[in-house]
C-alpha positions, 0 to 999 in steps of 0.5 A: 500500500502506498504511503499517504502524502502529508503536509505540503506534498499532499497540498501540492498534489491536491492543488497543483501550482500555487501561483501567488504574486511575488512578494514586495520584499523579494523584489526589494531584496533583488535590487540590494543583492545586485548592489552587493554583487551577490550571485548564488542564492538559495530559495529554501522551501521554494514551493512551486517556484515563484520567487526562484523564477523571479530571481533567475530572470534577474540574472542570479544563480538560483538553487531551489529546494523543497521537501515536496517532490511535487512542488519541485516538479511543478517549479521545474516544469515552469522554469524549463518552459521559460528556459531558465537555468535553476538548480533544483533539489529535494531535501529536508531543510534541517539538512541542507546538502551544500558546503559551508559558505556556498551561498551569498543569500538564503531565502526561506519565505513562509516556511521556516516556522512549519515545525517544532522549535528544535526543527527551527533551531536546526534549520537556522544552524544550517542556513548560517553554515551555508551562508558566506560571511557577509551573506544575507538571510531573509525570512519571516516568522508568525507572531504570537499575536497572529489571529490563528494563534491558539487554534488547533492542538498545542503540541509544544509551547507556541506550536499548534497543529490542525488550525487551518483546513488545508494545512491541518497536518502542518505544524505552525510555531509562533514566536515573540520578538524576544524568542526570535532574537535568541534564535538569530544570535549567531548572526552579526546584524539582524533587522526585525520588523513587525508586519500584518495583513489580512487574508481570506481562506478557502472557506471564506473565513477572514484572518489577520496575519501578524508576523515578523519580517527578518533580514539577518547578516552573517 
């Protein structure tokens, strides 16, 4: 009997390409990356590839990785149809299969908080390892002030599962600013900006998303 797909593999099999708009922070980051002379960028948790494709079109050497085989397959098909040379690899983000100091920048967008706190620690350690000195890490974390905080089963402090329909088997960890500072202690310079927006899920329910945008320099 085949193993039942879980998490984002299940979501991508069910929904296919989740083609959302490229985030403004990625557009701004691409300008800064050019100014800094960056070349190699890791899109960690690339999903179906919207940010990888955007950055590849702007001349960066993109390495797009995800734990979902289906997500990578969709992203790869889009990249090939546009004749973009993106390097794809499937792996767990807690074990990044690249050498120390390989990347100028690492992006991990709407992804890193999908796990237990120990998973997040391990992922940040790996990101720090594969970044060059002076390299940039751009990510985001859900705040404990987010409107979905507390919904579902709390499987450890500030980590819940089952709070949203299609992500029912995907853990969500919520942070305070103080916890976030501790998570990023290895980085030489960190910017944390509180942000919010509203969105509606597939059931028509409205949410207020409260999160932290993070830019950290090794």
